[in-house]
N, C-alpha and C positions, 0 to 999 in steps of 0.2 A: 366437203363435198356433199354429205350427207344432209347437211344443215341445206344447202341450195336445192337440193332436189327434194327436201320435205317443203321447203317455203314455196317453190314452184308447184307441186301438187296441191298445197292449200289454196294457192292462189289461182288455179284454174278450177279448182271447184266453187270458190267465192264467184267468181266470175260468170261462169256457167249458172249458178244458182240466181246470180245478180240479172243475166240476159233474160231468165226465166218470169222472175217474179216482177220485174220491169216491165211497164208497157211500151215498146221501143217503137209501137205503129205510131201512124197521124191520128189525128181526132177524126170522128166519125164524118164523112161528107154529108151533103145534101142527098144524093141519090141513096147512100145507104141507109140513113133514116128513113128515107119514104118506102125502100124496100121492106124494112123491116115493120112499120107502121102496118101496111098493106097486108104483111103475112099474117100479123097479129089481128087483122080484120076477119079473117078465114073464122076465127074462134071466139071472138069478141064483138060486141055491140056497144060497149060500154064507151059512149064518144068522148064523156068529158074525162077519162081515164085515160084515153088515147091520147088526146090532145095535151093532157100534162106532161104524159111520158115523151112527147113529141118535142115537147118545150125542152125537156132535161137532155133529152138526145143532141137537140141541135145547139145545146150550148155546151157542146163537151168540150174539155180541155186536153184530153187525152191523159188526165191524171187518173191516179187511185181516186175510190171514194169509200166514204162508209154508208151502209144501211141502217139507219136504227129502226128497230124494230119493236114495236109494243103488243104483246099478245096477251088477250084474254080468251082462255078456251070454253067452247061449249060443254054446257052439263049433260046436253039430250042430243050426241050425235047424230046426222042421219045413218042411215043401215046403207054400206058402200061394199061393194066386191070384196075388196082386199082387206077390210078391216071390220068385218062382219062381227058383230060380238063385243066391240069396242064399249069401255064403259065410259069414257068421257073422251073429249075434243084432243085430247094430247094425244093420244094412239093414232088419229086420222093423221094429225099435225106431223107426227113421227114419221108417218109412213113416207110424207110429201119431201121431208129434210133428207132423210135417207137417201133421195135421187137427187137433191139439191147439194147436200155436201160432198157426194162423188164428183158433180159434176163442177162444183167451183173448186175443189183442188186440184182438179186437171187444169184449170186456169189461173192458178195461183190466187185464188181467192179463198178467203177461209172467214170462222168467227173469231172476232177478237176479243169479244168479251159476250159470255151467254150465262145467263142465271135465273134463278125463281126471285120474284117479287116474295119482299118480307113484309109489306106494310101497303097501306092505302095509300095512293098520291096524295102527299102532302099538302101540295098548293095546286089548285086548278084553277085557271082565269079564263073565262069565254068558251069552255068547253063544255059538253054534254056526256055524261056516262064515261067520263075519263080519270074517274076516281079509285077505279080495281082494275087490276092486272094481276096477269098470273107468271109471267116472263119477259123478259128484257133483252134482245140480244143485238150486239153491233156486229154487222159482218163487213170484211175487207171485200170491194171489189178491184182487181187489175184495172179494170175500166169498165165504161159503160159498153163499149163493143162485147165485151166478154160477156157481161150480163145479159146482154140481148141473144147473144148466142146460145144460152142456156134456155131462154124463154122461149124461142121460137122452134125449138125441138119437140116434137107432137110428144114425147114421154112427159113433158114438162105438163102440157094441156091436160093429159090424163092425171097426173099427180096432184095437179093443183086445183083439182076438185075437192080434194081431200082434204087440204087446206079451209079452204072456202068452208067445208062441212064441219070442220073441228073447229073453226074460230065464230066467237060472238062477235066480237071486234078486235081490229086491230090497225094500227099505223104503222107504214112504212114511207121512213124520210130519209133521202140522200144527203150527206152534206160531207164539206172539204175538211177535213181535222187539220186544225193550227196546230195544237200540241199532240203527238203521237209518236208510240214508241215505234218505229219502222220496223217490218221483220228482217229488212236488209241489215238494220243495224243488230237486230239480236243474232242473226245467224254469223255475223262477224264477228260478235263477242265470243258465240259457241265456237268458232272455227279457231279462233285466236286462244283460247283457253285448251283446247285439244291440241293445238301446234305445241306452245309452250308446256303441255302436260308431257310431251312424247319426248322433248329436246332435254327436259330435266331427269327424263327415265334415261334417256341414252347417255347422258352424261355422267352417271353413276358407275 
């Protein structure tokens, strides 16, 4: 009886996690895309960036994606209200990411890999000023809709100014991973290990 009850509990936990971690909604509609772009036009006049974003949203497949971020921090960041006295651009970007990470986690989005660069780019072709970076991060988003819900938040616009001020250069490029250790698989292994551990303990 205990065995079946325990299995039911762990199965239920995994189902809840799977439903939360997985985008169960349909891809963005044309109307949603237009509404998101119109919302951003109120705070941005960068037509080229808006067109690139619109194309990305219009090609939504409803699946998770990874945003690849290359960050080059500014050594002379501007004086901004919340980071007055900051010694480098990273402190401004950290203020931005403190908001972003909180918003991402509530939408089953999170860093996959994030770390400091340990040397200059070994190979650079067809790019200027791409030899030196400070940090590289891969961020998993549950869906493009989740990303946009964060971006249209008025607080994002306030924080984004700190990211811009803290960076000398950056690249953010989305990709669809073909080889990826999915969070659902990791959580399944963790639950399985915990379940087996409890079974072993109870059998003693």
